[in-house]
N, C-alpha and C positions, 0 to 999 in steps of 0.2 A: 639369357640366350647367347650373349657374347662368349661365355665360357664354353657353351656347347659348340659354337662355331669354331672356337679356338681348338677344341679337341678334334673336330673333324679335320681341320687344317693339319694338325699333327699326325693324325692317322693317314692322311693322304700324302704327306710329305715324304715318308720313307716306308720301307718294308719293315715294319716294327715287329718285335717279338711278342709272344703271347703275354709275357710278364709286363712289357711296356703297355700293351693294350689294356690289361686289367688295371694297371696303375692309373692310366688316364681315365678309365671308366669310373673307378672308385672316387676319383677326385671331383667328379661332377655332382652337383647338388640338384635335388629335385624338390619342388614345392608340393603341397598337399594335393594339388589338382594335376599332378604330372606323374608319369613314370618313364623310365629309360631302359632300353634293352638293345642287345646286339644279336642279330640272327646270322647263323652260319648256314647258308642255303645249300651247301654241299652235304651237310649232315642233317639239314632240316631241324636244327636245334636252336634254342635260346641259350647262348653261351654265357652271357652276363645279363643281369636284370636287377632293377631296383624300383621301388615306389608303387608296385602293383596293388598292395593292400589298401592304401589310401584312395587310389583312383578307381579300382575295379572290385575291391573286396577280396581278392585272392592274395595269399601270401606269396612272396617271391619264390619260395620253395615249391609250391604247388603249381605255379604258372609254368606252362610248357607251350610248345609250338602248336599242338592240337587245340588247346584252349584259346590261344591267341588268334589263330586263323578261323576258328569256328564261332568266334564271338561277334561277328558282323550281324547287323539286322538282316532278316531274310530278304527284304526288298533291296538291300544295298549290296549283298554278298556277291552277286553275279558281276556287277559292274566293277566293284573294287578288285575282285580277283582278276578280271580282265586287264585292268589298268596296271596292276602289279606285275602280271605276267609279261605284258608288252614292255614295261620299263626294264625288267630283267633281261628279256630277249634282246632289246636294243643295246643294253650295256654289254652283253656277251658278244653280240655281233660286231660292236664297234670298240672292242677292248683296246685297240691300238690308239684310239683318240683320247685316252685318258680315263680316269675313273672317278671324276668329280661330279657324278650325277646325283641329282636330288629329286625326290618325289614328295609332293605335298597332297594330302588327302583329308577331306572333311567328311565324316560319316557318323552313323549311329553305332555305338558299341554296347554290348550287353554286359552288365555288372553281374557279380556272383548271385545277388539277390533277385535277378531276373529283370530288373529295371534297365532302361537304356539311357545313355548320355550321348551327347554329340561331342566328338573329339576331333582335334586337329592332329594329324600324324605328319611329322617332319622326318623324312628318312634320307640318309646319305649313304651311297654305295661306295665301298672302298675295298682294299685288299684284293684287287683283281690283277692277275698276272697277264703276260702277253698272250698266253694261250687260253685265257678266260677260264682257268681251272679252279681258281679260288674266288669266292664271292661272298662278301659279308655286307651287312648294312647295319647302321646304328640309327635307332628311331627314338624320338621323344614324342610321347602321347600327352596331349593337354586337353583337359575338359573345357570346352568352349560353349557349353549349353546355354549359358547366360547371355552370350553375344550372338547366338545363331538366329538368323532371320527365318529359316525354315529347316526342315529335316532332310533336305536333299543332299545328294553326294556332289561334291565338287573336287576337282583334282588339277594338279599342275606338275608336269614333268620337265625338268631342265637338264639338258645335256649338251655337250659340245657338238656343234654342227647338226643339231636336231632340227628336222623339218617338222614344225609343230602341226601344220595342216595334215601331213602324212600320218603323224602319230595319232591325231584325233580321228582320222579316217579309220585306222586299224581298230580303234575302240568302237566306233559307231557302225562299221560295216556289218557287224553281227546282228544288228537290229533292223537292217534295211527292209527285210521282207516279213517282219513280225506282224505288221498290220496291213490290211488291204487299203487301196485308195479310198474306198467308201468309208472304211473305219476311220481313216485319217480325217475325212470330212466331218464325220459325226463327232470325233474328238475335238475338232476345231470349234464346233458348236457347243459341245459340252463345257468347254473352258470359258464360254461366255456366261455360264450359270443359268441357262434357260431350260425350260421343260422339254420333255420328249415330244409333246404336241408341237411346240414352237420349232424344235429342231426339224420335225417332219415337214412342217410348212415351209421352212427355209430350203430344205433339200428336195422337196416335192416327193416325199415318201411317207408311208403311213406311220402312225404313232407306234403301232405294233412292230414294224420293221426297225424303227429306231431303238425300241426296247431290246430287240434281239441283238442288234449291233452293240449296244451298251453292255449287254450280258457277255458277249464274246470278247469285248475289249477288256473287261474286268477279269475274265478268266485267263486271258493271255498274259496279262500284267500282274496277276495275283493281287489286284487292288480292289478296294471296296468303296471308294469315294473319289470324287473328282479331284480333291486336293491330293490324295495319295497318288492318283494317276499322273498329275502334273509333276510331282516330285520324282516319280518313277521315270518319266519321259525326259526330263531336262538333261541329265548327264549322258544319256544314250544317243543324243542327237535327234530324237524323235520329234521334238518341237520344230526343228528345222525342216524335217520331212513334212510336217503338217503345213508349215508356211510355204514350202515349195509346191506342195500338192495344191494348195489354194491358189497360188500364182498361176499354175498350169490351168486350173479350172477357170480362172478369170480371163486368161488369155484366149482360151477356147470360146468362152461366152462372147468376148469382144469380137472375135473373128466371125462368129455366127451372126452377131448383130449387124456387123458391117455387110456381110453377105446378104442378109435379108433386106437391109436398107437400100442397097444398090441393085437389087434384082428388078429387071424391067417388068 
């Protein structure tokens, strides 16, 4: 990792030539569970790459931008794309603040044989001029399947003067209206691992109504189990929506109880 970070420092330090860039790239070593590549976003091309065959089963020659960006797990693709887009937009918008921006992503990636592994993606954005006309990133992908506690997406974007709360909001706002208030209530109960009948009793609705809500929830999220649903919700801020929705419900119940208690 130290060699990788040293390379990033060199790339960021000066406006280097293509020859210098390639020399620095070729000097970097990758282990059997890693690959390394540089993306030119203006051309939408992988301009340098190594290690893909050991990690993903593709030769370096056949790996291209289309294969790279289409290899996300279907349940991860939307949120990953959103995070990458927002990181790039922030970098372009704040090009005068420097170009030492880094993006860390953990997600599921498809191998050539169709199987999935969990990878850690560490990307550094560089080669950005004052007008934001040039944009490249160097990324190291590492197989972390053996250390992954779950298959959910996690991400971290670091940039000078970045308002983390605002950045998170840009990611999460797209999912604010995905589920209704009642669906959030049902999901809160589902995550407790209880049956439809028990959920119905807790929410004072019929078992049939719970089943309908569950069906709609799975359809909207493209999930088929409670575990998949939890993994889907976590990086999108939906778990916080569920928590806040429950707080509002508890607050209303408390006010109603107080009102009934003090009614003459």
